[in-house]
Wavefront OBJ file of the C-alpha trace (Angstrom):
o trace
v 18.796 -7.575 -9.212
v 19.745 -8.301 -5.623
v 18.017 -10.643 -3.186
v 16.428 -7.831 -1.159
v 14.648 -6.418 -4.204
v 13.489 -9.883 -5.227
v 12.108 -10.546 -1.746
v 10.269 -7.204 -1.729
v 8.719 -7.963 -5.119
v 7.616 -11.410 -3.942
v 6.028 -10.005 -0.773
v 4.287 -7.276 -2.782
v 2.884 -9.831 -5.250
v 1.747 -12.048 -2.386
v -0.115 -9.134 -0.783
v -1.660 -8.231 -4.133
v -2.782 -11.847 -4.583
v -4.483 -11.833 -1.167
v -6.321 -8.606 -2.027
v -7.441 -9.919 -5.418
v -8.427 -13.329 -4.053
v -10.454 -11.721 -1.272
v -12.109 -9.390 -3.759
v -13.040 -12.237 -6.097
v -14.926 -14.046 -3.345
v -16.543 -10.965 -1.744
v -18.462 -9.491 -4.652
v -21.344 -8.068 -2.635
v -21.694 -4.360 -1.968
v -20.488 -3.059 1.395
v -20.929 0.135 3.368
v -17.650 1.908 4.046
v -17.535 4.522 6.797
v -14.572 6.865 7.255
v -15.949 10.047 8.806
v -12.622 11.910 8.868
v -12.565 12.140 5.055
v -16.027 11.116 3.841
v -19.098 13.087 4.878
v -21.410 10.147 4.133
v -20.931 6.420 3.740
v -19.570 4.981 0.518
v -21.371 1.969 -0.909
v -19.191 -0.004 -3.310
v -18.261 -3.591 -4.167
v -16.018 -5.142 -1.535
v -13.271 -5.788 -4.090
v -13.056 -2.090 -4.911
v -12.829 -1.142 -1.226
v -10.093 -3.763 -0.645
v -8.109 -2.523 -3.637
v -8.458 1.138 -2.635
v -7.182 0.450 0.887
v -4.319 -1.639 -0.534
v -3.388 1.131 -2.998
v -3.353 3.719 -0.208
v -1.039 1.461 1.775
v 1.289 1.084 -1.206
v 1.445 4.857 -1.711
v 2.033 5.406 2.000
v 4.863 2.872 1.955
v 6.402 4.511 -1.095
v 6.215 7.919 0.571
v 7.921 6.592 3.694
v 10.694 4.899 1.710
v 11.557 7.811 -0.580
v 13.746 10.729 0.294
v 17.380 11.118 1.245
v 19.151 8.064 2.533
v 20.594 7.976 6.038
v 24.181 8.119 4.846
v 23.773 10.839 2.227
v 25.442 13.595 4.238
v 28.010 11.453 6.014
v 30.518 11.351 3.130
v 31.744 14.881 3.891
v 34.749 15.059 6.214
v 34.704 17.415 9.168
v 37.893 19.156 10.240
l 1 2 3 4 5 6 7 8 9 10 11 12 13 14 15 16 17 18 19 20 21 22 23 24 25 26 27 28 29 30 31 32 33 34 35 36 37 38 39 40 41 42 43 44 45 46 47 48 49 50 51 52 53 54 55 56 57 58 59 60 61 62 63 64 65 66 67 68 69 70 71 72 73 74 75 76 77 78 79
């Protein structure tokens, strides 16, 4: 395991800790409005809303980081 992967794992765990810690201390129900996707408001515990937003961010980050690497096609020589 290289240092970059270890640093990424540590940052990910730190972000997860912040989400869980915030959720543990905000147990009341909240209204969540997002009119682009939801037709009406969602009422859920704050911890669930925090985790859902965090999970969407993780999936978005994974989608942005997957795919062909920048140097994948550069190994071919041109004449």
